[in-house]
All heavy atoms as atom14 arrays in JSON, in Angstrom:
{
  "sequence": "MKYGYLWWIIDENEGSYVAIGNSGNVIYINPQKELVVAVSGYFKPTVFDRIDFQKFF",
  "atom14_mask": [
    [1, 1, 1, 1, 1, 1, 1, 1, 0, 0, 0, 0, 0, 0],
    [1, 1, 1, 1, 1, 1, 1, 1, 1, 0, 0, 0, 0, 0],
    [1, 1, 1, 1, 1, 1, 1, 1, 1, 1, 1, 1, 0, 0],
    [1, 1, 1, 1, 0, 0, 0, 0, 0, 0, 0, 0, 0, 0],
    [1, 1, 1, 1, 1, 1, 1, 1, 1, 1, 1, 1, 0, 0],
    [1, 1, 1, 1, 1, 1, 1, 1, 0, 0, 0, 0, 0, 0],
    [1, 1, 1, 1, 1, 1, 1, 1, 1, 1, 1, 1, 1, 1],
    [1, 1, 1, 1, 1, 1, 1, 1, 1, 1, 1, 1, 1, 1],
    [1, 1, 1, 1, 1, 1, 1, 1, 0, 0, 0, 0, 0, 0],
    [1, 1, 1, 1, 1, 1, 1, 1, 0, 0, 0, 0, 0, 0],
    [1, 1, 1, 1, 1, 1, 1, 1, 0, 0, 0, 0, 0, 0],
    [1, 1, 1, 1, 1, 1, 1, 1, 1, 0, 0, 0, 0, 0],
    [1, 1, 1, 1, 1, 1, 1, 1, 0, 0, 0, 0, 0, 0],
    [1, 1, 1, 1, 1, 1, 1, 1, 1, 0, 0, 0, 0, 0],
    [1, 1, 1, 1, 0, 0, 0, 0, 0, 0, 0, 0, 0, 0],
    [1, 1, 1, 1, 1, 1, 0, 0, 0, 0, 0, 0, 0, 0],
    [1, 1, 1, 1, 1, 1, 1, 1, 1, 1, 1, 1, 0, 0],
    [1, 1, 1, 1, 1, 1, 1, 0, 0, 0, 0, 0, 0, 0],
    [1, 1, 1, 1, 1, 0, 0, 0, 0, 0, 0, 0, 0, 0],
    [1, 1, 1, 1, 1, 1, 1, 1, 0, 0, 0, 0, 0, 0],
    [1, 1, 1, 1, 0, 0, 0, 0, 0, 0, 0, 0, 0, 0],
    [1, 1, 1, 1, 1, 1, 1, 1, 0, 0, 0, 0, 0, 0],
    [1, 1, 1, 1, 1, 1, 0, 0, 0, 0, 0, 0, 0, 0],
    [1, 1, 1, 1, 0, 0, 0, 0, 0, 0, 0, 0, 0, 0],
    [1, 1, 1, 1, 1, 1, 1, 1, 0, 0, 0, 0, 0, 0],
    [1, 1, 1, 1, 1, 1, 1, 0, 0, 0, 0, 0, 0, 0],
    [1, 1, 1, 1, 1, 1, 1, 1, 0, 0, 0, 0, 0, 0],
    [1, 1, 1, 1, 1, 1, 1, 1, 1, 1, 1, 1, 0, 0],
    [1, 1, 1, 1, 1, 1, 1, 1, 0, 0, 0, 0, 0, 0],
    [1, 1, 1, 1, 1, 1, 1, 1, 0, 0, 0, 0, 0, 0],
    [1, 1, 1, 1, 1, 1, 1, 0, 0, 0, 0, 0, 0, 0],
    [1, 1, 1, 1, 1, 1, 1, 1, 1, 0, 0, 0, 0, 0],
    [1, 1, 1, 1, 1, 1, 1, 1, 1, 0, 0, 0, 0, 0],
    [1, 1, 1, 1, 1, 1, 1, 1, 1, 0, 0, 0, 0, 0],
    [1, 1, 1, 1, 1, 1, 1, 1, 0, 0, 0, 0, 0, 0],
    [1, 1, 1, 1, 1, 1, 1, 0, 0, 0, 0, 0, 0, 0],
    [1, 1, 1, 1, 1, 1, 1, 0, 0, 0, 0, 0, 0, 0],
    [1, 1, 1, 1, 1, 0, 0, 0, 0, 0, 0, 0, 0, 0],
    [1, 1, 1, 1, 1, 1, 1, 0, 0, 0, 0, 0, 0, 0],
    [1, 1, 1, 1, 1, 1, 0, 0, 0, 0, 0, 0, 0, 0],
    [1, 1, 1, 1, 0, 0, 0, 0, 0, 0, 0, 0, 0, 0],
    [1, 1, 1, 1, 1, 1, 1, 1, 1, 1, 1, 1, 0, 0],
    [1, 1, 1, 1, 1, 1, 1, 1, 1, 1, 1, 0, 0, 0],
    [1, 1, 1, 1, 1, 1, 1, 1, 1, 0, 0, 0, 0, 0],
    [1, 1, 1, 1, 1, 1, 1, 0, 0, 0, 0, 0, 0, 0],
    [1, 1, 1, 1, 1, 1, 1, 0, 0, 0, 0, 0, 0, 0],
    [1, 1, 1, 1, 1, 1, 1, 0, 0, 0, 0, 0, 0, 0],
    [1, 1, 1, 1, 1, 1, 1, 1, 1, 1, 1, 0, 0, 0],
    [1, 1, 1, 1, 1, 1, 1, 1, 0, 0, 0, 0, 0, 0],
    [1, 1, 1, 1, 1, 1, 1, 1, 1, 1, 1, 0, 0, 0],
    [1, 1, 1, 1, 1, 1, 1, 1, 0, 0, 0, 0, 0, 0],
    [1, 1, 1, 1, 1, 1, 1, 1, 0, 0, 0, 0, 0, 0],
    [1, 1, 1, 1, 1, 1, 1, 1, 1, 1, 1, 0, 0, 0],
    [1, 1, 1, 1, 1, 1, 1, 1, 1, 0, 0, 0, 0, 0],
    [1, 1, 1, 1, 1, 1, 1, 1, 1, 0, 0, 0, 0, 0],
    [1, 1, 1, 1, 1, 1, 1, 1, 1, 1, 1, 0, 0, 0],
    [1, 1, 1, 1, 1, 1, 1, 1, 1, 1, 1, 0, 0, 0]
  ],
  "atom14_positions": [
    [[-0.86, 4.3, 6.71], [0.17, 4.1, 5.71], [0.43, 5.41, 4.98], [-0.47, 6.23, 4.84], [-0.28, 3.05, 4.7], [-0.23, 1.65, 5.24], [-0.52, 0.42, 3.96], [-2.16, 0.85, 3.46], [0.0, 0.0, 0.0], [0.0, 0.0, 0.0], [0.0, 0.0, 0.0], [0.0, 0.0, 0.0], [0.0, 0.0, 0.0], [0.0, 0.0, 0.0]],
    [[1.63, 5.57, 4.51], [1.99, 6.76, 3.75], [1.55, 6.6, 2.31], [1.52, 5.49, 1.77], [3.49, 6.99, 3.82], [3.95, 7.36, 5.21], [5.41, 7.67, 5.23], [5.83, 8.05, 6.64], [7.24, 8.36, 6.72], [0.0, 0.0, 0.0], [0.0, 0.0, 0.0], [0.0, 0.0, 0.0], [0.0, 0.0, 0.0], [0.0, 0.0, 0.0]],
    [[1.21, 7.72, 1.69], [0.68, 7.71, 0.34], [1.28, 8.86, -0.45], [1.46, 9.96, 0.07], [-0.85, 7.87, 0.38], [-1.5, 7.97, -0.97], [-1.76, 6.83, -1.71], [-1.87, 9.2, -1.49], [-2.36, 6.9, -2.95], [-2.49, 9.28, -2.73], [-2.73, 8.14, -3.45], [-3.32, 8.22, -4.67], [0.0, 0.0, 0.0], [0.0, 0.0, 0.0]],
    [[1.61, 8.59, -1.71], [2.08, 9.65, -2.57], [2.24, 9.18, -4.0], [2.61, 8.03, -4.24], [0.0, 0.0, 0.0], [0.0, 0.0, 0.0], [0.0, 0.0, 0.0], [0.0, 0.0, 0.0], [0.0, 0.0, 0.0], [0.0, 0.0, 0.0], [0.0, 0.0, 0.0], [0.0, 0.0, 0.0], [0.0, 0.0, 0.0], [0.0, 0.0, 0.0]],
    [[1.95, 10.04, -4.93], [2.08, 9.74, -6.36], [1.32, 8.46, -6.75], [1.82, 7.65, -7.52], [3.54, 9.64, -6.77], [4.3, 10.92, -6.57], [5.23, 11.05, -5.55], [4.08, 12.02, -7.4], [5.9, 12.22, -5.34], [4.76, 13.21, -7.21], [5.67, 13.3, -6.18], [6.34, 14.47, -5.99], [0.0, 0.0, 0.0], [0.0, 0.0, 0.0]],
    [[0.14, 8.28, -6.16], [-0.76, 7.14, -6.45], [-0.24, 5.8, -5.92], [-0.71, 4.75, -6.32], [-1.07, 7.04, -7.95], [-1.65, 8.31, -8.57], [-1.83, 8.12, -10.06], [-2.96, 8.69, -7.92], [0.0, 0.0, 0.0], [0.0, 0.0, 0.0], [0.0, 0.0, 0.0], [0.0, 0.0, 0.0], [0.0, 0.0, 0.0], [0.0, 0.0, 0.0]],
    [[0.73, 5.81, -5.02], [1.28, 4.59, -4.42], [1.12, 4.64, -2.91], [1.26, 5.69, -2.29], [2.77, 4.44, -4.75], [3.03, 4.19, -6.19], [3.21, 5.13, -7.17], [3.12, 2.93, -6.83], [3.42, 4.53, -8.37], [3.37, 3.17, -8.2], [3.02, 1.62, -6.4], [3.52, 2.14, -9.12], [3.18, 0.6, -7.32], [3.43, 0.87, -8.66]],
    [[0.86, 3.46, -2.32], [0.8, 3.32, -0.85], [2.08, 2.62, -0.41], [2.48, 1.62, -1.0], [-0.38, 2.45, -0.44], [-1.7, 3.08, -0.7], [-2.47, 2.95, -1.83], [-2.44, 3.92, 0.17], [-3.63, 3.68, -1.71], [-3.63, 4.28, -0.48], [-2.2, 4.42, 1.46], [-4.58, 5.1, 0.1], [-3.15, 5.24, 2.03], [-4.32, 5.57, 1.36]],
    [[2.72, 3.13, 0.63], [3.9, 2.47, 1.19], [3.41, 1.5, 2.25], [2.86, 1.9, 3.27], [4.88, 3.49, 1.79], [5.37, 4.43, 0.68], [6.05, 2.77, 2.46], [6.18, 5.6, 1.19], [0.0, 0.0, 0.0], [0.0, 0.0, 0.0], [0.0, 0.0, 0.0], [0.0, 0.0, 0.0], [0.0, 0.0, 0.0], [0.0, 0.0, 0.0]],
    [[3.61, 0.22, 1.98], [3.13, -0.83, 2.88], [4.09, -0.99, 4.07], [3.67, -1.04, 5.22], [3.0, -2.18, 2.15], [2.02, -2.06, 0.99], [2.61, -3.29, 3.1], [0.59, -1.83, 1.4], [0.0, 0.0, 0.0], [0.0, 0.0, 0.0], [0.0, 0.0, 0.0], [0.0, 0.0, 0.0], [0.0, 0.0, 0.0], [0.0, 0.0, 0.0]],
    [[5.39, -1.11, 3.79], [6.38, -1.33, 4.84], [7.65, -0.55, 4.49], [8.34, -0.9, 3.54], [6.67, -2.82, 4.98], [7.57, -3.16, 6.15], [8.38, -2.32, 6.56], [7.45, -4.29, 6.66], [0.0, 0.0, 0.0], [0.0, 0.0, 0.0], [0.0, 0.0, 0.0], [0.0, 0.0, 0.0], [0.0, 0.0, 0.0], [0.0, 0.0, 0.0]],
    [[7.94, 0.5, 5.25], [9.12, 1.31, 4.96], [10.42, 0.54, 5.15], [11.38, 0.76, 4.43], [9.12, 2.55, 5.84], [8.1, 3.59, 5.42], [8.25, 4.85, 6.22], [9.26, 5.56, 6.02], [7.35, 5.13, 7.03], [0.0, 0.0, 0.0], [0.0, 0.0, 0.0], [0.0, 0.0, 0.0], [0.0, 0.0, 0.0], [0.0, 0.0, 0.0]],
    [[10.46, -0.36, 6.12], [11.68, -1.13, 6.37], [12.0, -2.07, 5.21], [13.15, -2.24, 4.83], [11.56, -1.93, 7.67], [11.43, -1.02, 8.87], [12.0, 0.07, 8.9], [10.66, -1.45, 9.85], [0.0, 0.0, 0.0], [0.0, 0.0, 0.0], [0.0, 0.0, 0.0], [0.0, 0.0, 0.0], [0.0, 0.0, 0.0], [0.0, 0.0, 0.0]],
    [[10.97, -2.71, 4.66], [11.14, -3.61, 3.53], [11.24, -2.84, 2.21], [11.79, -3.34, 1.25], [9.94, -4.57, 3.42], [10.13, -5.88, 4.06], [8.99, -6.84, 3.71], [8.0, -6.45, 3.07], [9.12, -8.0, 4.08], [0.0, 0.0, 0.0], [0.0, 0.0, 0.0], [0.0, 0.0, 0.0], [0.0, 0.0, 0.0], [0.0, 0.0, 0.0]],
    [[10.63, -1.67, 2.18], [10.57, -0.91, 0.95], [9.44, -1.34, 0.04], [9.44, -1.05, -1.15], [0.0, 0.0, 0.0], [0.0, 0.0, 0.0], [0.0, 0.0, 0.0], [0.0, 0.0, 0.0], [0.0, 0.0, 0.0], [0.0, 0.0, 0.0], [0.0, 0.0, 0.0], [0.0, 0.0, 0.0], [0.0, 0.0, 0.0], [0.0, 0.0, 0.0]],
    [[8.44, -2.05, 0.58], [7.34, -2.54, -0.24], [6.27, -1.46, -0.4], [6.02, -0.68, 0.51], [6.72, -3.8, 0.37], [6.22, -3.55, 1.66], [0.0, 0.0, 0.0], [0.0, 0.0, 0.0], [0.0, 0.0, 0.0], [0.0, 0.0, 0.0], [0.0, 0.0, 0.0], [0.0, 0.0, 0.0], [0.0, 0.0, 0.0], [0.0, 0.0, 0.0]],
    [[5.68, -1.43, -1.57], [4.64, -0.45, -1.87], [3.65, -1.04, -2.85], [3.89, -2.07, -3.48], [5.25, 0.85, -2.38], [6.26, 0.71, -3.49], [5.88, 0.89, -4.81], [7.59, 0.39, -3.22], [6.8, 0.77, -5.84], [8.51, 0.27, -4.24], [8.12, 0.45, -5.55], [9.03, 0.32, -6.57], [0.0, 0.0, 0.0], [0.0, 0.0, 0.0]],
    [[2.49, -0.38, -2.97], [1.4, -0.92, -3.78], [0.61, 0.21, -4.43], [0.43, 1.27, -3.84], [0.48, -1.81, -2.9], [-0.21, -1.02, -1.82], [-0.52, -2.56, -3.73], [0.0, 0.0, 0.0], [0.0, 0.0, 0.0], [0.0, 0.0, 0.0], [0.0, 0.0, 0.0], [0.0, 0.0, 0.0], [0.0, 0.0, 0.0], [0.0, 0.0, 0.0]],
    [[0.21, -0.03, -5.67], [-0.73, 0.86, -6.36], [-2.07, 0.14, -6.37], [-2.16, -1.03, -6.75], [-0.27, 1.13, -7.79], [0.0, 0.0, 0.0], [0.0, 0.0, 0.0], [0.0, 0.0, 0.0], [0.0, 0.0, 0.0], [0.0, 0.0, 0.0], [0.0, 0.0, 0.0], [0.0, 0.0, 0.0], [0.0, 0.0, 0.0], [0.0, 0.0, 0.0]],
    [[-3.11, 0.82, -5.94], [-4.43, 0.22, -5.85], [-5.36, 0.97, -6.78], [-5.66, 2.14, -6.56], [-4.96, 0.26, -4.4], [-4.0, -0.49, -3.48], [-6.36, -0.34, -4.34], [-4.34, -0.36, -2.02], [0.0, 0.0, 0.0], [0.0, 0.0, 0.0], [0.0, 0.0, 0.0], [0.0, 0.0, 0.0], [0.0, 0.0, 0.0], [0.0, 0.0, 0.0]],
    [[-5.78, 0.29, -7.83], [-6.63, 0.92, -8.83], [-8.1, 0.63, -8.61], [-8.51, 0.02, -7.63], [0.0, 0.0, 0.0], [0.0, 0.0, 0.0], [0.0, 0.0, 0.0], [0.0, 0.0, 0.0], [0.0, 0.0, 0.0], [0.0, 0.0, 0.0], [0.0, 0.0, 0.0], [0.0, 0.0, 0.0], [0.0, 0.0, 0.0], [0.0, 0.0, 0.0]],
    [[-8.88, 1.03, -9.56], [-10.32, 0.85, -9.51], [-10.71, -0.61, -9.68], [-10.13, -1.33, -10.48], [-10.97, 1.7, -10.61], [-12.46, 1.8, -10.46], [-12.99, 1.67, -9.37], [-13.14, 2.04, -11.54], [0.0, 0.0, 0.0], [0.0, 0.0, 0.0], [0.0, 0.0, 0.0], [0.0, 0.0, 0.0], [0.0, 0.0, 0.0], [0.0, 0.0, 0.0]],
    [[-11.68, -1.06, -8.89], [-12.27, -2.41, -8.99], [-11.29, -3.55, -8.79], [-11.45, -4.62, -9.33], [-12.97, -2.58, -10.34], [-14.03, -1.66, -10.44], [0.0, 0.0, 0.0], [0.0, 0.0, 0.0], [0.0, 0.0, 0.0], [0.0, 0.0, 0.0], [0.0, 0.0, 0.0], [0.0, 0.0, 0.0], [0.0, 0.0, 0.0], [0.0, 0.0, 0.0]],
    [[-10.24, -3.34, -8.02], [-9.37, -4.44, -7.66], [-8.1, -4.57, -8.45], [-7.36, -5.54, -8.28], [0.0, 0.0, 0.0], [0.0, 0.0, 0.0], [0.0, 0.0, 0.0], [0.0, 0.0, 0.0], [0.0, 0.0, 0.0], [0.0, 0.0, 0.0], [0.0, 0.0, 0.0], [0.0, 0.0, 0.0], [0.0, 0.0, 0.0], [0.0, 0.0, 0.0]],
    [[-7.79, -3.65, -9.33], [-6.52, -3.68, -10.03], [-5.43, -3.23, -9.07], [-5.5, -2.16, -8.5], [-6.56, -2.77, -11.26], [-7.59, -3.24, -12.25], [-7.62, -4.41, -12.61], [-8.45, -2.34, -12.68], [0.0, 0.0, 0.0], [0.0, 0.0, 0.0], [0.0, 0.0, 0.0], [0.0, 0.0, 0.0], [0.0, 0.0, 0.0], [0.0, 0.0, 0.0]],
    [[-4.42, -4.1, -8.9], [-3.4, -3.86, -7.89], [-2.03, -4.21, -8.45], [-1.88, -5.2, -9.16], [-3.68, -4.74, -6.63], [-2.59, -4.58, -5.6], [-5.03, -4.42, -6.03], [0.0, 0.0, 0.0], [0.0, 0.0, 0.0], [0.0, 0.0, 0.0], [0.0, 0.0, 0.0], [0.0, 0.0, 0.0], [0.0, 0.0, 0.0], [0.0, 0.0, 0.0]],
    [[-1.03, -3.39, -8.1], [0.37, -3.71, -8.38], [1.1, -3.62, -7.05], [1.11, -2.59, -6.4], [1.0, -2.72, -9.37], [0.22, -2.67, -10.66], [2.46, -3.1, -9.63], [0.62, -1.51, -11.56], [0.0, 0.0, 0.0], [0.0, 0.0, 0.0], [0.0, 0.0, 0.0], [0.0, 0.0, 0.0], [0.0, 0.0, 0.0], [0.0, 0.0, 0.0]],
    [[1.72, -4.74, -6.65], [2.47, -4.8, -5.4], [3.94, -5.01, -5.75], [4.27, -5.86, -6.57], [1.96, -5.97, -4.54], [2.83, -6.25, -3.34], [2.66, -5.54, -2.16], [3.8, -7.24, -3.38], [3.45, -5.8, -1.05], [4.6, -7.51, -2.27], [4.42, -6.79, -1.12], [5.21, -7.04, -0.04], [0.0, 0.0, 0.0], [0.0, 0.0, 0.0]],
    [[4.82, -4.25, -5.12], [6.25, -4.35, -5.38], [7.0, -4.45, -4.06], [6.78, -3.65, -3.15], [6.76, -3.14, -6.18], [6.03, -3.09, -7.52], [8.27, -3.2, -6.37], [6.28, -1.86, -8.33], [0.0, 0.0, 0.0], [0.0, 0.0, 0.0], [0.0, 0.0, 0.0], [0.0, 0.0, 0.0], [0.0, 0.0, 0.0], [0.0, 0.0, 0.0]],
    [[7.88, -5.45, -3.97], [8.73, -5.63, -2.81], [10.17, -5.84, -3.31], [10.54, -6.95, -3.66], [8.27, -6.82, -1.98], [9.03, -6.95, -0.68], [10.22, -6.7, -0.63], [8.35, -7.36, 0.37], [0.0, 0.0, 0.0], [0.0, 0.0, 0.0], [0.0, 0.0, 0.0], [0.0, 0.0, 0.0], [0.0, 0.0, 0.0], [0.0, 0.0, 0.0]],
    [[10.96, -4.77, -3.37], [12.32, -4.88, -3.9], [13.21, -5.82, -3.08], [14.07, -6.49, -3.64], [12.85, -3.45, -3.84], [11.67, -2.58, -3.69], [10.61, -3.4, -3.04], [0.0, 0.0, 0.0], [0.0, 0.0, 0.0], [0.0, 0.0, 0.0], [0.0, 0.0, 0.0], [0.0, 0.0, 0.0], [0.0, 0.0, 0.0], [0.0, 0.0, 0.0]],
    [[13.01, -5.86, -1.77], [13.84, -6.7, -0.9], [13.68, -8.18, -1.26], [14.64, -8.93, -1.26], [13.49, -6.45, 0.56], [14.38, -7.17, 1.54], [14.04, -6.84, 2.98], [12.94, -6.37, 3.28], [14.97, -7.08, 3.87], [0.0, 0.0, 0.0], [0.0, 0.0, 0.0], [0.0, 0.0, 0.0], [0.0, 0.0, 0.0], [0.0, 0.0, 0.0]],
    [[12.45, -8.59, -1.58], [12.18, -9.98, -1.95], [12.26, -10.21, -3.46], [12.04, -11.31, -3.92], [10.78, -10.39, -1.46], [10.64, -10.42, 0.03], [9.24, -10.84, 0.42], [9.07, -10.84, 1.94], [7.69, -11.2, 2.32], [0.0, 0.0, 0.0], [0.0, 0.0, 0.0], [0.0, 0.0, 0.0], [0.0, 0.0, 0.0], [0.0, 0.0, 0.0]],
    [[12.56, -9.13, -4.2], [12.57, -9.18, -5.66], [11.25, -9.75, -6.18], [11.21, -10.66, -7.0], [13.76, -9.98, -6.18], [15.09, -9.37, -5.81], [16.27, -10.12, -6.38], [16.08, -11.17, -7.03], [17.39, -9.65, -6.17], [0.0, 0.0, 0.0], [0.0, 0.0, 0.0], [0.0, 0.0, 0.0], [0.0, 0.0, 0.0], [0.0, 0.0, 0.0]],
    [[10.15, -9.17, -5.69], [8.81, -9.67, -5.97], [7.92, -8.57, -6.53], [7.87, -7.46, -5.99], [8.19, -10.21, -4.67], [6.76, -10.71, -4.73], [6.67, -11.97, -5.59], [6.26, -11.0, -3.33], [0.0, 0.0, 0.0], [0.0, 0.0, 0.0], [0.0, 0.0, 0.0], [0.0, 0.0, 0.0], [0.0, 0.0, 0.0], [0.0, 0.0, 0.0]],
    [[7.25, -8.87, -7.63], [6.24, -7.99, -8.2], [4.99, -8.83, -8.44], [5.06, -9.9, -9.04], [6.7, -7.36, -9.53], [5.58, -6.54, -10.15], [7.94, -6.52, -9.32], [0.0, 0.0, 0.0], [0.0, 0.0, 0.0], [0.0, 0.0, 0.0], [0.0, 0.0, 0.0], [0.0, 0.0, 0.0], [0.0, 0.0, 0.0], [0.0, 0.0, 0.0]],
    [[3.84, -8.34, -7.95], [2.57, -9.04, -8.14], [1.58, -8.07, -8.77], [1.41, -6.96, -8.27], [2.0, -9.57, -6.8], [0.66, -10.23, -7.01], [2.98, -10.51, -6.13], [0.0, 0.0, 0.0], [0.0, 0.0, 0.0], [0.0, 0.0, 0.0], [0.0, 0.0, 0.0], [0.0, 0.0, 0.0], [0.0, 0.0, 0.0], [0.0, 0.0, 0.0]],
    [[0.95, -8.49, -9.85], [-0.08, -7.68, -10.49], [-1.39, -8.46, -10.46], [-1.42, -9.64, -10.82], [0.31, -7.35, -11.92], [0.0, 0.0, 0.0], [0.0, 0.0, 0.0], [0.0, 0.0, 0.0], [0.0, 0.0, 0.0], [0.0, 0.0, 0.0], [0.0, 0.0, 0.0], [0.0, 0.0, 0.0], [0.0, 0.0, 0.0], [0.0, 0.0, 0.0]],
    [[-2.45, -7.81, -10.03], [-3.77, -8.43, -9.98], [-4.7, -7.55, -10.8], [-4.79, -6.35, -10.59], [-4.29, -8.52, -8.52], [-5.7, -9.1, -8.5], [-3.35, -9.33, -7.66], [0.0, 0.0, 0.0], [0.0, 0.0, 0.0], [0.0, 0.0, 0.0], [0.0, 0.0, 0.0], [0.0, 0.0, 0.0], [0.0, 0.0, 0.0], [0.0, 0.0, 0.0]],
    [[-5.37, -8.18, -11.74], [-6.34, -7.46, -12.56], [-7.65, -8.21, -12.47], [-7.75, -9.36, -12.88], [-5.87, -7.41, -14.02], [-6.84, -6.78, -14.81], [0.0, 0.0, 0.0], [0.0, 0.0, 0.0], [0.0, 0.0, 0.0], [0.0, 0.0, 0.0], [0.0, 0.0, 0.0], [0.0, 0.0, 0.0], [0.0, 0.0, 0.0], [0.0, 0.0, 0.0]],
    [[-8.62, -7.57, -11.86], [-9.89, -8.26, -11.69], [-10.93, -7.34, -11.09], [-10.68, -6.18, -10.83], [0.0, 0.0, 0.0], [0.0, 0.0, 0.0], [0.0, 0.0, 0.0], [0.0, 0.0, 0.0], [0.0, 0.0, 0.0], [0.0, 0.0, 0.0], [0.0, 0.0, 0.0], [0.0, 0.0, 0.0], [0.0, 0.0, 0.0], [0.0, 0.0, 0.0]],
    [[-12.07, -7.9, -10.84], [-13.18, -7.15, -10.27], [-13.3, -7.5, -8.8], [-13.69, -8.61, -8.45], [-14.47, -7.47, -11.02], [-15.61, -6.59, -10.6], [-15.67, -5.27, -11.03], [-16.61, -7.06, -9.78], [-16.72, -4.45, -10.64], [-17.65, -6.26, -9.38], [-17.7, -4.95, -9.82], [-18.73, -4.14, -9.43], [0.0, 0.0, 0.0], [0.0, 0.0, 0.0]],
    [[-12.92, -6.57, -7.94], [-12.92, -6.77, -6.51], [-13.54, -5.52, -5.9], [-12.9, -4.49, -5.83], [-11.47, -6.97, -6.03], [-11.34, -7.33, -4.58], [-11.74, -8.57, -4.11], [-10.78, -6.43, -3.68], [-11.58, -8.9, -2.78], [-10.63, -6.77, -2.35], [-11.03, -8.0, -1.9], [0.0, 0.0, 0.0], [0.0, 0.0, 0.0], [0.0, 0.0, 0.0]],
    [[-14.79, -5.57, -5.53], [-15.55, -4.37, -5.22], [-15.5, -3.88, -3.77], [-15.89, -2.75, -3.52], [-17.01, -4.58, -5.64], [-17.79, -3.32, -5.79], [-17.19, -2.38, -6.82], [-18.01, -1.15, -6.98], [-17.39, -0.09, -7.69], [0.0, 0.0, 0.0], [0.0, 0.0, 0.0], [0.0, 0.0, 0.0], [0.0, 0.0, 0.0], [0.0, 0.0, 0.0]],
    [[-15.01, -4.64, -2.79], [-15.02, -4.11, -1.42], [-14.24, -2.81, -1.29], [-13.63, -2.34, -2.24], [-14.36, -5.23, -0.61], [-14.58, -6.45, -1.4], [-14.53, -6.01, -2.84], [0.0, 0.0, 0.0], [0.0, 0.0, 0.0], [0.0, 0.0, 0.0], [0.0, 0.0, 0.0], [0.0, 0.0, 0.0], [0.0, 0.0, 0.0], [0.0, 0.0, 0.0]],
    [[-14.19, -2.28, -0.11], [-13.55, -0.98, 0.12], [-12.05, -1.06, -0.14], [-11.45, -2.13, -0.15], [-13.77, -0.52, 1.58], [-13.05, -1.4, 2.44], [-15.23, -0.51, 1.93], [0.0, 0.0, 0.0], [0.0, 0.0, 0.0], [0.0, 0.0, 0.0], [0.0, 0.0, 0.0], [0.0, 0.0, 0.0], [0.0, 0.0, 0.0], [0.0, 0.0, 0.0]],
    [[-11.43, 0.1, -0.3], [-9.99, 0.16, -0.57], [-9.19, -0.47, 0.56], [-8.15, -1.07, 0.35], [-9.54, 1.61, -0.84], [-9.58, 2.45, 0.4], [-8.16, 1.63, -1.46], [0.0, 0.0, 0.0], [0.0, 0.0, 0.0], [0.0, 0.0, 0.0], [0.0, 0.0, 0.0], [0.0, 0.0, 0.0], [0.0, 0.0, 0.0], [0.0, 0.0, 0.0]],
    [[-9.67, -0.38, 1.8], [-8.94, -0.94, 2.91], [-8.94, -2.46, 2.88], [-8.0, -3.1, 3.34], [-9.48, -0.4, 4.23], [-9.27, 1.08, 4.35], [-10.32, 1.95, 4.23], [-7.99, 1.59, 4.52], [-10.12, 3.32, 4.3], [-7.77, 2.96, 4.6], [-8.85, 3.83, 4.49], [0.0, 0.0, 0.0], [0.0, 0.0, 0.0], [0.0, 0.0, 0.0]],
    [[-9.98, -3.09, 2.32], [-9.98, -4.54, 2.14], [-8.87, -4.94, 1.17], [-8.21, -5.95, 1.35], [-11.31, -5.04, 1.61], [-12.45, -4.88, 2.62], [-12.16, -4.86, 3.83], [-13.6, -4.75, 2.18], [0.0, 0.0, 0.0], [0.0, 0.0, 0.0], [0.0, 0.0, 0.0], [0.0, 0.0, 0.0], [0.0, 0.0, 0.0], [0.0, 0.0, 0.0]],
    [[-8.65, -4.15, 0.15], [-7.59, -4.44, -0.82], [-6.21, -4.26, -0.2], [-5.28, -4.98, -0.51], [-7.74, -3.57, -2.06], [-8.95, -4.0, -2.87], [-9.12, -3.14, -4.07], [-9.77, -1.9, -3.63], [-10.28, -1.0, -4.44], [-10.2, -1.16, -5.74], [-10.86, 0.07, -3.98], [0.0, 0.0, 0.0], [0.0, 0.0, 0.0], [0.0, 0.0, 0.0]],
    [[-6.07, -3.31, 0.71], [-4.8, -3.13, 1.42], [-4.52, -4.35, 2.28], [-3.41, -4.87, 2.3], [-4.82, -1.84, 2.25], [-4.84, -0.63, 1.31], [-3.63, -1.77, 3.2], [-5.13, 0.67, 2.0], [0.0, 0.0, 0.0], [0.0, 0.0, 0.0], [0.0, 0.0, 0.0], [0.0, 0.0, 0.0], [0.0, 0.0, 0.0], [0.0, 0.0, 0.0]],
    [[-5.52, -4.85, 3.0], [-5.33, -6.08, 3.79], [-4.97, -7.25, 2.9], [-4.15, -8.09, 3.26], [-6.6, -6.39, 4.58], [-6.82, -5.43, 5.74], [-5.84, -4.8, 6.18], [-7.98, -5.3, 6.18], [0.0, 0.0, 0.0], [0.0, 0.0, 0.0], [0.0, 0.0, 0.0], [0.0, 0.0, 0.0], [0.0, 0.0, 0.0], [0.0, 0.0, 0.0]],
    [[-5.55, -7.33, 1.72], [-5.24, -8.39, 0.76], [-3.76, -8.35, 0.4], [-3.11, -9.38, 0.29], [-6.11, -8.22, -0.47], [-5.77, -9.15, -1.6], [-6.05, -10.49, -1.51], [-5.19, -8.65, -2.76], [-5.73, -11.35, -2.55], [-4.87, -9.5, -3.81], [-5.16, -10.85, -3.7], [0.0, 0.0, 0.0], [0.0, 0.0, 0.0], [0.0, 0.0, 0.0]],
    [[-3.19, -7.17, 0.23], [-1.78, -7.03, -0.16], [-0.84, -7.46, 0.94], [0.32, -7.77, 0.67], [-1.49, -5.6, -0.58], [-2.16, -5.22, -1.86], [-1.88, -6.2, -2.97], [-0.75, -6.54, -3.23], [-2.91, -6.66, -3.61], [0.0, 0.0, 0.0], [0.0, 0.0, 0.0], [0.0, 0.0, 0.0], [0.0, 0.0, 0.0], [0.0, 0.0, 0.0]],
    [[-1.28, -7.5, 2.17], [-0.41, -7.9, 3.29], [-0.09, -9.39, 3.24], [0.78, -9.85, 3.95], [-1.05, -7.51, 4.61], [-1.09, -6.0, 4.79], [-1.72, -5.58, 6.08], [-1.78, -4.07, 6.17], [-2.45, -3.62, 7.38], [0.0, 0.0, 0.0], [0.0, 0.0, 0.0], [0.0, 0.0, 0.0], [0.0, 0.0, 0.0], [0.0, 0.0, 0.0]],
    [[-0.77, -10.15, 2.37], [-0.42, -11.55, 2.14], [1.01, -11.7, 1.66], [1.69, -12.66, 1.94], [-1.33, -12.2, 1.11], [-2.6, -12.75, 1.66], [-3.8, -12.49, 1.03], [-2.62, -13.53, 2.78], [-4.98, -13.01, 1.5], [-3.78, -14.05, 3.28], [-4.97, -13.78, 2.64], [0.0, 0.0, 0.0], [0.0, 0.0, 0.0], [0.0, 0.0, 0.0]],
    [[1.46, -10.76, 0.86], [2.76, -10.86, 0.22], [3.83, -10.44, 1.17], [4.94, -10.61, 1.07], [2.8, -10.02, -1.06], [1.67, -10.33, -1.98], [0.65, -9.43, -2.18], [1.6, -11.54, -2.64], [-0.39, -9.7, -3.05], [0.57, -11.83, -3.49], [-0.43, -10.91, -3.7], [0.0, 0.0, 0.0], [0.0, 0.0, 0.0], [0.0, 0.0, 0.0]]
  ]
}
């Protein structure tokens, strides 16, 4: 995935991207679906587990 300015680009075609913070804090944005999801919590697995979690949206 592409990364820049603390954001990961999940899907270039959809325009969806995600900010993945420490311990599971996540902001997911999908402009095409007009969807914003914020998760604030303690989620300790690796950063790649959190990326897979974001693919739910």
